[in-house]
N, C-alpha and C positions, 0 to 999 in steps of 0.2 A: 411448481417452480422450486428449484434447489436454492438453498440459502447457505452461504458459507460464513461462519462466525469470524469475528475479529478476535485477535488475541493480544494480550498485553502482559509484559513481563515485569513491569514496575509502574507505580503511579504515586505521584506526590502532589502537593497543593501549590497553587499560585494565588496571589491576592489579586483583587479586581484590577488595580492599576499597574500591576507588574507587566513589564514588557517581556513577551515570550518569543521564541523562534521555533518554527516547526520545520523540520527537515523530512523530506520524502525521497525515497529512492526505489528503483526497481530491484527487487531482491531475487526474483526467479521468473523466468518465462518458459512455459511449457506449451505444448501444442494447443491446449484448450483453456489455459488460465494464466494469469499473471499475479504475482505477489508484490504488494507495495509494503515497504518497511518505513515506519515512522519513528521520529524521535522529537520530543518536545523539550526545549531547554528554557529555563527561567533565568532570573538574574544571576550574574556571575557564571553563566553556562551550566548551572545546576540542572541535572537531568530530572525532569518532572515525570515523563512517561515515555515508554518505548512499546511498540507493538507492530502488528502487521495485519493486512487484510488481503484476502484472496478473491480475485475477480474472475468469474467464469464467463466465457463468451457463449451466448446461446443464440439459437436461431429464433427470430422474431415470431414466426408462424407456429413452430412446434414447441418453443420454450425448452428445447433440449440442447445440451452442450454440443458445440461445434468447434472446428479448428479455427484458430486465429488467422485471419488472412495475412499473407506474407507482407503486404504493404503496411500492416500495423505492427506485426511481430518484429520485423527487422529493426525499426528504430528503437524499440523497447530493449532489444538485445545488445545494442551498442553500449560500450563502456567508455566513459570519458578517458581521454588519453592525453 
């Protein structure tokens, strides 16, 4: 099974009882994978972390990459307007 690493461009600390906000958006949609981008903000909207993960669609039986079905890909490609 292929594994795709997560990447982070920055990281800072928050305290246990700090309120944080986690933002997630679709960064890229290609025929076989989708990239999610993350941003974690702490008090006063301080950026604590940014990063992304790549999710590859695989066939259950073969565990090989396959094309994302249209009914899943289309909603991911829509941009808020």
